[in-house]
C-alpha positions as semicolon CSV with decimal commas, in nm:
position;residue;x (nm);y (nm);z (nm)
1;M;1,134;-0,647;-5,609
2;P;1,378;-0,882;-5,784
3;C;1,276;-1,213;-5,934
4;R;1,427;-1,459;-6,181
5;A;1,538;-1,376;-6,536
6;G;1,600;-1,013;-6,440
7;E;1,229;-0,940;-6,409
8;S;1,089;-0,739;-6,124
9;L;0,747;-0,715;-5,964
10;K;0,570;-0,382;-5,969
11;I;0,344;-0,338;-5,666
12;S;0,026;-0,133;-5,661
13;A;-0,230;-0,104;-5,381
14;S;-0,489;0,053;-5,610
15;C;-0,665;-0,271;-5,700
16;C;-0,853;-0,291;-5,373
17;T;-0,889;0,059;-5,239
18;S;-1,217;0,171;-5,392
19;R;-1,490;0,266;-5,147
20;S;-1,749;0,065;-5,340
21;L;-1,539;-0,252;-5,302
22;R;-1,490;-0,193;-4,931
23;A;-1,862;-0,125;-4,884
24;Q;-1,951;-0,436;-5,082
25;H;-1,732;-0,649;-4,858
26;G;-1,855;-0,485;-4,538
27;R;-1,516;-0,370;-4,416
28;S;-1,380;-0,027;-4,349
29;S;-1,033;-0,131;-4,461
30;W;-0,857;-0,442;-4,584
31;G;-0,528;-0,542;-4,740
32;C;-0,491;-0,618;-5,106
33;L;-0,193;-0,561;-5,335
34;A;-0,153;-0,605;-5,709
35;F;0,173;-0,732;-5,855
36;S;0,254;-0,682;-6,221
37;S;0,537;-0,864;-6,396
38;G;0,630;-1,104;-6,672
39;M;0,521;-1,466;-6,684
40;A;0,855;-1,601;-6,555
41;A;0,830;-1,393;-6,236
42;I;0,462;-1,473;-6,186
43;T;0,523;-1,845;-6,233
44;T;0,812;-1,832;-5,986
45;V;0,600;-1,664;-5,718
46;L;0,308;-1,904;-5,765
47;E;0,539;-2,206;-5,745
48;R;0,725;-2,083;-5,435
49;V;0,463;-1,939;-5,198
50;R;0,401;-2,170;-4,903
51;L;0,203;-1,980;-4,640
52;V;0,000;-1,772;-4,888
53;L;-0,253;-1,992;-5,067
54;F;-0,299;-1,985;-5,444
55;A;-0,679;-1,980;-5,454
56;E;-0,985;-1,770;-5,520
57;S;-1,144;-1,609;-5,218
58;L;-1,327;-1,859;-5,005
59;G;-1,451;-1,598;-4,759
60;G;-1,199;-1,701;-4,496
61;T;-0,929;-1,515;-4,310
62;E;-0,623;-1,664;-4,480
63;S;-0,393;-1,479;-4,718
64;L;-0,452;-1,563;-5,082
65;V;-0,275;-1,495;-5,410
66;T;-0,489;-1,503;-5,724
67;Y;-0,418;-1,491;-6,095
68;P;-0,731;-1,301;-6,205
69;L;-0,692;-1,365;-6,579
70;V;-0,772;-1,735;-6,537
71;Q;-0,941;-1,745;-6,198
72;T;-1,183;-1,469;-6,102
73;H;-1,206;-1,300;-6,444
74;G;-1,156;-1,597;-6,678
75;S;-1,494;-1,561;-6,849
76;I;-1,478;-1,185;-6,911
77;P;-1,424;-1,077;-7,275
78;G;-1,087;-0,923;-7,373
79;P;-1,206;-0,563;-7,422
80;M;-1,356;-0,558;-7,071
81;L;-1,037;-0,709;-6,924
82;D;-0,840;-0,430;-7,090
83;K;-1,073;-0,172;-6,938
84;L;-1,031;-0,331;-6,594
85;G;-0,652;-0,347;-6,630
86;I;-0,643;-0,726;-6,602
87;D;-0,385;-0,903;-6,815
88;E;-0,137;-1,191;-6,805
89;R;0,103;-0,987;-6,589
90;L;-0,131;-0,938;-6,290
91;L;-0,127;-1,118;-5,956
92;R;-0,337;-1,007;-5,660
93;L;-0,256;-1,071;-5,297
94;S;-0,524;-1,049;-5,030
95;V;-0,366;-1,024;-4,687
96;G;-0,522;-1,237;-4,415
97;L;-0,473;-1,270;-4,042
98;E;-0,145;-1,461;-4,040
99;N;0,154;-1,318;-3,861
100;A;0,289;-1,027;-4,067
101;E;0,651;-1,139;-4,030
102;D;0,561;-1,490;-4,153
103;L;0,382;-1,344;-4,457
104;I;0,675;-1,118;-4,539
105;A;0,919;-1,409;-4,509
106;D;0,704;-1,624;-4,738
107;L;0,679;-1,352;-5,002
108;E;1,050;-1,273;-4,980
109;Q;1,147;-1,635;-5,039
110;A;0,891;-1,667;-5,322
111;I;1,010;-1,353;-5,499
112;G;1,374;-1,442;-5,452
């Protein structure tokens, strides 16, 4: 996906597909995507999203985008972050119950 300064976002669904994570959250399936890019693209997305909230999970049903390096994994030592694949290029999107077309439109305008 294009973004500013010629950067692109790489999308991976692997961040949230493990059976242990699904079992821990009590769901048979759920939507989570990981985006990997440079800081300019990440900053652009975080500044532009309107429907998707920039927040850690509050246990609700709304779509959220998180920046794990400073939010959910901010206190984890560097070597463990490396092992988990969490770095300054990672954004995670948890898809909530909003209208799919509205979510797509919000992400398209945020990515550019």
